[in-house]
N, C-alpha and C positions, 0 to 999 in steps of 0.2 A: 663809384665804378661806372654807373650809366653815363655820367658826365664825360669821363675819359673815353668811353666807347663812342659816344656821340661826336666828340671832338676829333677822334681818329678817323671815323667814317667821313666826317665833313672834310677833313684834310685830304683824304684820298680822292674824293670826288672833285675837290678843288684842283688837285694836280691833274686829274683826267681831263679837265676842261681849260685850265689856265693858259696853256700854250695856244689855245685857239682864240683867246680873247685878248692876248697881249697887244696886238696891233689893231684890233677891231672889237666893237661892242656887239657886233651882229652874231646871231647863232651860227654854229658850225654845222654844215650839212654832213650827213653820214658819208656820202660819197667823196668828201674832201678830207677824211680822217688821215689819209696818207700824207697830207700836207702838214698835219699837226703832230702826229706821232711817227716814230720809226716803225712801230708795229702796234696794232690794236686788235685784240683777240676777244671773241665771244665764245664761251664754252659752257658746258654743263654736265651733270651726272644724274642718272635716275636709277633707283634700286627699288625692288619690290619683293617681299617674301610672303609666303603663306605657311602657317605652322599649325599643326593639330597635335595635341597631347591627350592621352587617355589616363585619367586618374594619376597625375604626376605627383600629388602630395598624399597618396595612399588614403584616400577617403576624405581628406580635409578640403573645404571649399576654397575656391580661388578668388581672391579679392573680397569684395563686399557681396558677391552673389552666392547662391547656394550650389552653383555648379561645381562639380569635381573634375570636369573635362574642360580643356581649353581649345578654342578654335578661332583663329584671328589672322589678320593680315597687317603688314606694315609697309609704308611707302616713304621714300626719301628722294627729294629732288633738290638740285643745286643749280644756280645760274651764276656764271663768273664773267666779269669784265676785267680784262688785263691790258695795260698799255705799257709801252717801252719807249724811252727817249734818251738819247745821248745829250747830256746837259753840260758837256765840257769837262768839268772836274770829276764827273761820275757818270755811270750808266744807271739811269733811274728806271725802276719798274714799279708799277702801282697795280694793286688788285683789290677789287671789291666783289664779294660773293655773298649771296643770300641763300639760306637753306630752309626748306619746308619739310616737316616730318609729320606723319599721321599714323595713328593706330586705329584700325577698324575692328571693333569688337573688344572683348576683355583679353588682355595679354596674359601670357604664361606666368608672369611675375605677380599678377594681381595688383599692378600699379597703374597702368594706363588702360582706360576703358573709353574707347571712341574719343581719344584725345588728339589734338594737333598742336604743333609748335613751329614758330617761325623765328629764326635767329639770323643775325649777321655772322656768317661763318668766317669770312676773311675781309680784312680792311687794313691793308698794310702798304708801306712804302719801303722799297729796298734800294739802297745806294751801293752799287758794286764798283770795284776797281777805283776806290776813292783816291783821287790825285795820282792815278796810275799805279796804285799799290795793290797788293793781293788781299786787301781788307774790304769787307762789306758790312753794312749795317742795315738791319730790318727792324722797323718800328710799327707797332699796331696790333690788331687782332690777327693772330696767326697760329699755325701748328708748330709745335716744337718736338722734333723727333731725334732723340740722341741715340745714336748707334742702333741697338736692337730694342730700344724703348724699355730697357730693364728698370730705369729709374724715372724717366719722364714720359708720361703718356698723355691721357686726356686732360685738357685744361678745364673742362666743365661737362656737365651732363646735359640731358635733354628730357623733355616731358612726354615725348611720343617717339615711336619707332625705337624703343630701347634696345631691342635685339640687334638691329642694324648698327646702331651707335655710329652714325656718320658725322656727327658734329664733335670735333675733338680740339678745337682751337682754344687758346687762352684769350680771354677778353682783352687783355693788354699785355704786351711783351716787347722787350728790346733784346735783340740777338746780334752779337758781333762775331763774324766768322773770318778766319784767315786761311789762305791756301798757299802754303810755302812748299809746294811740291809734295814730298812725303809727309810733311808735318802739317796738321790741320787742327788748329785750336778753335774752340768755340766758347764764348762767354755769354751768359744769358740771365735775364731777370724776367719773371712772369708773375702775373696775378691770376689766380684761379677763381672759379665760380662754383659754388656748391661743392666744396671740398669733400670728397666721398669716403673718407675714413669714418664718418658718422653716417647713420642711416638717413637722417634728414638732409645732410650736407650743410656746409656753412661757408660764408664768404670771408673776405679779409685774411686769406691764407696765401702767401706769396712764396716763390721759390727763387733762389739765387744759385747759380752753378757755373762750373768751369769744366770743360771736357778737352782732353788732349789726345789726339789720334795720330798714330804714326804708321805708315805703310812700310812694312819690311820688304815685301815684294808683291807681285800680283796675287790677289786673293789671300794674302797673309798680312795681318796687321795686329797692332796692340793698341789699347786705349785705356785711359784711366781719368779720374776726375774727382770733383768735389761738389756736393750739393748741400744747400742749407734751407730748411723749411722755416719760414718766418710767419708765425701765427699771431696776427693782430686782433683776433676775435676775443670777445669778452669771455666766452666759454672755450677754454683751451682744448678740452676733449683729448683726442689721441695725439 
């Protein structure tokens, strides 16, 4: 899993800089990015909460402490680098994003106690309008949000800022989308991390799916699909 994640991240970074070194081995200055990419964007998010609970477990202690009350904070920050480039046969978009999560104090769940977590949240390549068709392909670490997320949600958990839950990406996924006007199919394969139907979580659980969406009219649509869990772990569990 880590090997695939590392390769995907390295590939995204390679795409971000490759156009700048095609004709020269010199470093690309930041103020010359418009000559390398059609667009280059830097963005980020920041979230913070404070939560206090009085005796939430009716006298039972929280976590490993003897405290029956909870009083803690959570912080979540993300930094995103996104580039776009017309490569002729496709419109290419690449994104790399890192996320930092921190819990200050003992959380309500009794799980995180002054913990922090750093993860690669996004590291993907998206090829749109492939050969001038309505098809697109996205490969790498990414979020997968199918309709109202009834079936597909978080791709992995996090060890800090558990209430905020800002890291939802699948460590590796391939998503094919089509946009044929009213008809919008989506085919996907994804690998999860710490599959959460068990308390401890487990790796080696994948998902394969197909979603078919049809717009009847504005704000009225129907959709249906198929998903298959592929459990490769030694302990099958749920």
